[in-house]
N, C-alpha and C positions, 0 to 999 in steps of 0.2 A: 476308784477312778485313775484312769492313765488317758494321757494324750499325746496323740502321735500327727506330726507332720509330713505329707507328702508332695511331690513335684515332678512333671515330665513333660518334655517335648518331644516334637516330631516335625518332621521336615513334611510339606505338603508337596505331593510330587501328580504327575500325570498319569493315568492309568492305572489308578488303587482307588477303593472302595473309601469314603471317608464315612468312619464309624465314631461317632462320640455319645458318653455316657449308655452304651448299649446299643445305640440306635443310629440305623443307615439314614445320613444325611444326603441328599440330591445336591451334588456340588460337582463342578467339572476336575476337580483335584481330592486327592485322597492321601493320608498319612503314611509314610516310608516307617515299615518296622518288621519285625522278624514277625511279629504276630498281626493283629488287626490292626496295631498300633492306636489302639484307642487312649488318647492320653487322659482322660477325665480318669476312666478306670483305673489305670495304671498309678495315677496319684492317688486314687483312693484305695488301692492295696497298699501303695508304700506307707500312706497315714495309718492304717488299720495294724500293718503288720509291725510299723514302728512304736505306736502304743504300746503292742503287747511286748517291745523288744525281741522281736523274732526277723531281723534283719532286713532285707528288703527285697523288691519282687525280682529283681536279676538273680538274687541266689536260690528264690526257691522254682523260677521257672527260666534259666539262661537262653540266651539268644544263639546259644549253640549247640542247643539240643531239639532235634527234630520232629521231637512231639509237641512242640511249640509253634511250629512254622504255622502260620496265618491262624493261628488258632482264635476263637474268639474270647475276647477277654472278659465275658460274662463267665466263662468257665474258670477264669484263674482267680474270678472275684469271688465266686462259689467255694472255692477251696481255700482260700484264706479265712474266708468267714467260718468253714470249719476247723480249721486251723487254731483259730481263737477258739471256739468253741470246746476242741480238746484241751486247750491251756487254761478253759475255765472261766472266759471272758465271753462277754454280749456287747455288741453295740449299743451306745446311747444316742447319739447322732451323729451325724456327718455334714459337713460343709464344704460345695465345691465351687471352684470358682474357675471358668474355660475363658483364656484369652486369645482374641481372635478379631480381626479386622471383617473376614468374611469367612464363610457363609454367616450369616444373623444367627444366632443360637438360639435368642430369646423364645421363637416357636415352638422350637423342640424339647425345651425343658419340661414340660410336665411329663413327654414320653419316656425322656430319661429317668426321670424320679420313676416313673412306674417299672422301668426295666430294671434300674438300679435295687428298687425295694425286692422286685421278686426273684432276683440272682440273690440277694443278701437274705431273703425272708423276713423282714421286717415291714414295718408300717412306712407307708410315703412319708408320713410323718417327722421320721427322724432323717429325713435327705432333705439337703438345701443344696441348689443349684445356680448360680447364679453366673453371670456372662459380661465381658466387659472388652472394651479396645484397648489398645495399649496408645490410642490417640497417634496413629501412624508412625508409630516409633519405634526402632528396634527389629527383630525379625521377623514378631508377628505382626507388626503394623506394616510393613512390607509385604506382606501374605506370603512368606517364606514357609513359615510354621504356624503351629498352635502349640500352647503351651496351657498347662493346668496345674493346680494348686488345691488341695484338699487338707482338711484336718478332720481329724475323728477323736470322738471321745467313746472311750469302751470302760465295763466296769464287770467287774466280778458276776459271776452265774448266782442267781440266789434260788 
């Protein structure tokens, strides 16, 4: 068994869609990034890649590559899971925490779990998503951005 940790941050800006955990959330701001800037999926990709010692999301999907401009992060996640399978690994479980003052995340958690399970080809019971605020402290507390942290446990294919 191997464990990996991922973390990502993106700035909230006007005129962008807000995508979190593979779900479009109705909000007046969106996350700025080369892709769809889905911090939850990016943190999860890094956790999975780290567990398999396969470097990080920026190595595999550089923001200098026009192929990834505006890409749906679920596509990246599906690719990461395929990389793990090629190396002989499978997901045991993952746990994500999304840090934001607004919008409220909890109502969207079931849809996020379903979207991630579909993208990874796993059971919903292998995915945990939690949301928290930072008690109005720091950039997330001021509503300037959203952060996400993920941990993933992987095992060899049997």
